[in-house]
N, C-alpha and C positions, 0 to 999 in steps of 0.2 A: 504494501502499498505505501503511494507517494504521502509526505507532507506537504503541507503547504508555508509559503512565504513569501511576506508581500514588502515590498521597497517602501522608505519612509515614505513616498510622494503618492503611496496607491494607501499606506494606512490611512495618513491626512486624510487622504480625500474619502475612503471611507467611511471613517469615524463622523466627515459632516453629513452624510446623507440620513434619510429618516430611518427609524427603525423597522419599517416593515422590507424598504430596499433592504437593507442589510440582511435582514432576515434571509431574502430572494438570493440577495447575491451567496450566501454563507451555505444556502441549500443546495446549488448549483456546483459549489466546490465541494459541499460533502461527495456530491454524486461523481465526480471525475475523479476522485480519489486513487480510483481503483482500476481505473484504464484511460488517462484522460485522452488520449489518441483518438479512442471513440466521441468524443465531444469538441475539442477544439481543431481550428483552422489554421493550420498554415499560411502566414502570412507572403502576399505576393508582392515579389521584387525585395524586401525587407527580413531581416532574421529574424525568429520568434513566433509566437501563436495567440490565435484572438479568440475570446470564448463569450458568447453572448448571450446575457443575464438579463433577461428581460428588454428593458429600452439601454441597459449598459453596454459596453465594450469592456472585455476586463483581456488588454494585453500581456502575455506570458511568455517565459523561457521555460524548458525542461529540462533538469540536468538529469540524465539518464542513469548516472554512477553512480548519485544520492538518494534516487527514488524522489529527489524534490521538483515541486511545483512553483517557479519564483514568479508570483504578480508583481508585471514592472509598473504598468499605470494603466488606471479606471476612466472611466472617462463618459459622460451622455452620448449616444450615436448618433448627434445630430453633430457635437465636437470631432467624436474619438477618431475622424478621418482626416483633418485640417492640420494642415503643416505649414 
């Protein structure tokens, strides 16, 4: 089973969200702990993966040798892909 770790930026964003949105994201993260490859998509043209949790996108990296899912960034979908 994979463990999940948040970057400082992702954790600050997560803590500012409403409790019901936090719960939804938490349940999605619990579901992907066993086989994350079944739930996440590889980013096109970039390193990393994306995961949908309602209206939010979680950008992550998977470190296979440590069984770790590292959440790099969380954004609302309307802001997620703007650079």
